[in-house]
N, C-alpha and C positions, 0 to 999 in steps of 0.2 A: 510284732504282736501276732499271736496265733488266734485267728478268728474261727477256728474249727469248733463246731458244736459237739457236745457230748452225745446229744440225742436230738433227733428231728422227727416230729409227727407231721406227716403230710395227710391232711384230713379234709375230705370234701364237705364234712359237716362238723362244726365246732360250736359249742355253746359259750359265748362270751357275753360281756356286759351289753354289747350291741345286738344281742340275739344270736340266732343261728347263722353262721357264715362259713365260707370255705377258706381255710388258712393253712399255712405252715407254722408250727409252733416249735421253736428251738429252745433247747435246754442246755445250760452250762452251770456246773457247780451246784446243781440241785434247784436252780431257779429258772424261770422262764425269762429268756433274754432276747428272744426274737419272735415277733408275730408279723408274718409277711404273707403276701398273696399265695394262693395254692401252688402256682407254677413257678415260684421264686427259685433261683439257683442258689443252693446253700450246701455247704460242706459239713458233714457230721460223721462222727465215729459210728453211729447206728442210725438207721432210718426205719421208722415204722410207717408203713403205708396202710391207712385204714381202708377197709372194704366199703363199697357203696352203701351197705346196710348198717354201717357203724358210725357212731357219733363220739367225739371226744368231749368229755365233760370234766369239770373239776371234781376232785375227790370230795365225798360227802363228809360233813362234820356233824357227829352225833353227840350232843351235849347231855344226853340222859341215858347212861348205861350203868347197870349194876353188875360190877365184876365179881364182888363178894369175897375176894381174896385179900388177906388171909382170913382164916376163921371158918369160912363156909366154902372152901375151894371145891368141895364135892358138888356144889351147885354150879359154879362157874369159876374160871380163873383167868389170869391175864393172858396166858398163852392161847387158850381156847377162844376167849372172847375176841382177841385181836386178830386171830386167824379168821374167825367168822366175819369180822368187820372187813378185812382185806378182800375176802372172797366176794363180799357184797358191794364193793366199791366205796367203802367208808375208810378214809385215811386218817381221821382224827376222832378220838372219843374223849369225853370227859366223864370220869368215874364218879358215881354217887358215894356219899360218905357213910352209908349204912349197908347192912347185911354182911359187911366184913366185921371181924373181931380182931382188934378193937375198931370201933367206928372212928371216922376221921373228925374228931371233935377237939383235938389239941395238936400241938406241933409234934409231940412224941409219936402220936398215932399216925400222922402224915408221914413221918420219917420211916416208920415201919412199913407202911404201904409202898412207899417209893422204893425202898430197899428190895422188897419182894418183887415188885414189878420190873425193876431195872433191866434184867437180862432176858425178859420174856416177851416183850411187846413187838408185834409185827407192824403196828401202825403207831402214830404219835398219840400219847395219852396225857391228859391233864386231870386235875382232881378238884372236886368240890370239897369245901369244909362243911361241917354240920353245926347248926345252932340248936342246942338242947338246954333244958333247965340247968342253971348253975355254971354254964361255960362262957358267960359274957366276957370274962377276963382273958379267955383264950382266943377270942375272935381276931384281935389285932395281930397276934403272933401268927396265926394261920394265914391271914391276909399278907403279911410281910414275907411269909414263906412261899407264897405264890399260888395259893388256891384261887379259883376263878370266881368265887362267891360262896354263899352259904345256903344250905338247904335246911328247911324246917318242916315239921308236920304240925297240923292243928288237931290231930287225933292220933290214936295209937298207930304206930308205924308198921306194926306186924312183928317187930322184934323189940324185946324189952330193953335192950341196951341203947336204943335211940328213942327216948321218950319225947312226947310232943310239947309244944309251947302253948300255954293258955294266952288269951288276948293281952293281958298285962305284960307277960314275959315277951311276947312278940313285939309289943311296942318298944320295950327296952332294947331288945336286940336290933330292931330297925333303927332306932336312934344311934346305937353304937356303930353299926356298919355304915350308916349314912355319914358318920363323922369322918370316915376315911374313904368314902366314895365307893364302897363295895355294894354288891347286889345280893338281895335275898330272894331265893327261889322257894316257892311255897306249894306244898301239897295241901290244897284248899278243899277240905270237907269238914263240915262243922260236927264236932264230937257229940254235942248235946242232941242235935237233930237226928243223928244216926242212932244214938242211944234210945230214942223214942220211936224209931222206925220198926218195921217188921223184923222178925227173926230171919237170919240168912240161911238157916239149915234146910237140908233136903236136896233132892235131885233136880227140882224144877228151876230153870234159869229165871223165870219171871219172879219167883220168890226171892232169889238173890238180888235181882234188880230192885225190888221193892225195899230191900234192906239198905240200899245205898241211893236214896232218892235224889233227884237232881236239885231239889230244894236245899239239901245239905251242902251241895257244892255251890249253889247260888249264894246262900247265906254267908259262907266262908269267904267267897270272892268279894262280896260287898264289904265285909269287915276288913279284908286285906286292903282294898282300895282306899277306905277311909283312913286306915293307919298309915298307908303310904302318903296320903294327902297331908296328914297332920305332921308326919316326921320329915317329909321331903325325901324319904328313902327311895331307892330304885328297887322295884319289885317285879318278879317274873312269876306268872301263874303256870304251874306244871300241868301236863297231861289234861288239858281241858276236854271234858266229855259232855258237859251240858251246854247246849246251844243257847239256852235261856240267858246265859251270862254275857253273850256277845254285845247286846246293846249297852250294858253298864260298863264293859271294858272300853268300848268306843267312846262313850260319854266321858269317862274318866280321863282318857287321853286328850280329848278335846279341852278338858279343863286344865291340862298341863301335868296331870299325875304321871309320874315316871313308871310306866307299866308296859310290860310285854306279856305275850302268851304263846304257848305251844299247844299242839295236839299231837296225836300219835297215829301211826299207820292203822292200828286195829280199830280205832274209832272212825276212820275214814273208809274202812274196808268192810267190816262185819256189821250185822244188825242183830238186835236182841231177838227178833222174830225167827231167825234162822238157827239159833243155838239150841241144840237138842238137850233133852234131859240127861244129866250126868256128864255132860261134855265140859269137864272142869278145866280143860286146856284153854278155855275162853275166859276163865275168871281173872279179872284184874280190878283194881280199885284206883279211881272211880271206874264204874262198869261200862261195858259196851251197851249203848242205848238203842232206841228205835230207829227205823229207817228214815223217818222224817227228820229226826235229830241229826243223823249223819249228813243228810243233804244240807242242812243249815250250817253245819261245820264247814262243809265245802264252800258254802257262800262266804263264811267268815274268812277263809283263806283267800278267796278271790278278792274280797274287799280290803284285805290287809289288816283286818282286826286281829286275826291269828297270824303271828309272825313266822312261825317255823313248824316243821314236822320232824320230830325226833322219836326214837323208838320206845323209851322206857323199857329197854331190854331187861327183863327181870326173871331169869331162869331159875329152875330148881331141879331136884331129882324127881324121877317119875313117881316115887313113893309119896312125895309131899303133895302131888296133885290128887291123890286118893281116888285113882281110877277104879280101885277095888269096890268102893261104895258109891262113887259119883256124887258125893255130898259137897255142894258149893259152900256150905257153912264152915267146913273144916279144911278144905283144900287150900294150898298156898295160892295167893293171888299174884299173878305176874305172867306176862307173855314174852316168849323168846322170839325175837324177830330181827335181830341185827343183820343177818346175812341176806334177808329177803325184803328189807325195808324199801329199797329203791324200786324193784319191780312191783311190789305191792302198791306203793303210792302211784307209780306210773300207770299201772293197769287201771286204776280207778280214775286217775286224772284224765287220761285220754278218752275215756267214756264220756266225760263231761266237757270235752272240747278244750281242755287245758293243754298247754304245750310243755315240751321237755324243758324249755327255759323256765317255766313256772316252777317245775319240780326242783330244778337246780337252785332257784332262788329260795325255796322253802327249806331245802335239805342241805344246802352248802353255803350259799352266800349269807343268808340271814342268821343261821346259828353261829357262823364264824364271827360275824359282826357283833352278835349279842355278847360273846365272851371276850371280845377284843383280840381275836386272832387275825391281825390285819394283813397277813400275807397268805391267808388260806381262803378257800371258798370261791375263788374266781380264776379264770384263765386270763391273766393280764400280765403285762411286763413287770418284772420284779417280784412276782408272786412265787411261792413254792411250787415246784413242779409235781404237785400231787394230782395225778391225772387218772382218768378211767376211760377205757374203751368199752362203750355200751352199745348193744344191738337192740334198739327199742322195739323192733318188729318181730324179733325172735320170741319164742314162747317155750315154757317148760311147766311141768307139774312138780310141785314141791314134794320131795321125799325127805322126811325128817331124818332118816338114817344117814343121809348124805350131807347134812348140814354140819358145820364145823364147831358150833357151840357144844358145850360138854355133854349135855343130856338130850336124848332123842325125844323131846317134847316141844311141840309148837302148834299153835292154833292154825297155822298155815299149811300143815301137813295135808297133802293130796289136793291142794288148791292150784288151779291153773293160773299162771301169771304171765304177763307180757314183759319182755325186757330181760336180756341176759348180759351179765358182766363178763367180758372176754379178757380183761387184763386190768391190773391196778398198779400204778407207779407211785412210789413215795420218794419225794425229793429227787425225782429223775431216774430212779432205779426201779425196775419191775419187782414187785413183791413175789418172792418164791416161797411158798409155804413149806417146801421141803428143805429150805436152807435155814441157817441161823437167823433169828429175828434181828432187825436193825432199826426198829422204831425208837423215837426219843420220848423222854418224859418232859412234859411241858410245864412251864410256870406262867402265871398271868403276866402279860406284857411281852412275852417272847415273840419276836417277829417270825 
C-alpha cells in the first residue's frame, strides 16, 4: 500500500475544532486523511510550508450569493462570481433563486441554471429554490432535485419575476416544505409597514434609512417566528440588520422553534452615520443601520443568537447604482463583497477581541452545517481539503478595479482591511484563476 500523500501542509498555525494549533495536514484524493504534529515525518508529492505569519483555515462557505446568470449575466455570472469567491478564500457558494431569468422556481428552471453553470465554476456551487405565489406544487420536485431549501420574500423582491408571499401563502409553503423536511429562508421585511414609511427618494442616506424602518423588519420576523411555531417548519432569517429582533429570536429558540439567523459583513462593518449623500454603493435592503445597532449585532454573534455571516453578494452594473444622480430611491439595492468578506469581517472582529477561530465558525463551520454540507467548513479527518492560506496581520486597501466580480462597484472600495488570502485549495488542488475551472455543482446531501 502506498502511504504517500498528494499534498502536505506544514503549518505552525491551523484553525481546527480544537482551536488554533500547530499541525501537519495531509491530503489524499481530495480529502484530509492525516492530522499530525507539526514536526511529523510524512511523505508527500507536494509540501506547502506556511510562513510564520500565515494561518491555515478551512475554505469559507457562503450560502447567500446572487450570481444572476442566466438572464442578468451583465450584472454577474458564474465565472466571475466564483473567481471572486476563490480569490477571497470562499470555496463553496449557494446561489439564490432570483435575479436570474428564469428564477429557480421549478425543476425546469433549475436545470437551465445548472446547465449554464456546469463548465464555469471555480468553486463548488449549490442552489436554493424559490417559493413564490402559485408554485407550491413545484417545491417537492425542486427538493428532490437537490436544492438546499427555499427562499421567499414578504415584500417586493426588486424584480417582478420573483413575487412575494403574503402571510397565508407563507403558511401554506411552510407546511409543504415541513412535510419533507426542507428549510425556508426568508427575506423578512413587512410590506405594509414599508408602504406606510417615508419615501426613499433623494440623495440623503437618512431618508432612505427612514424608508426601511427596523420596525418593518421586527414585525416580519415576529410573524415568521409564529408561523414556524405553528407549522413546525424549519426557518432561517436572512441578512438580519435590526438588532431589535435578537431577543425574540433567542426566545423563540428557547421555546423550541426551529430558527436560525444570519447577518452580513456590511452590517458588521459600516454605519449609517458614515454614509455620504449620494453614496448609493451602500444601498441594500434591509439597510445598513446605526453604529449602536452594529455593536448589538456583534453581541448577537458572540452570544450565538446569530449563527453565521454570509455576504448577500448582490452586484449590478454601475448604471443601476445611479451614481449620475445619487438617488437612493431609484438605485439598485445590493452590495458586492464576495472577495473581501473574510478580511472585512476579520478586520472588525479583531477590533472587538474576537479570534480567527470565531470568524471561521461564523463563515465556514456554521454555514456548512446549516445547509447540510457535512464534509465542509472544518479542518478535520475525512473532510474535503478545501483550504485557505490566510495572513491575518497583513493589510491592504481595497481597489474595486482589481476585484474579480464582474462590475467595478463595491461599498468596500478604498477601505483598508486586515487579512490577505495567499492561496485557496479546492479538494486538495490549488485554484488557478488562469486555468480552466474545476468546481462542482452540489446537490443537497452531497458529502
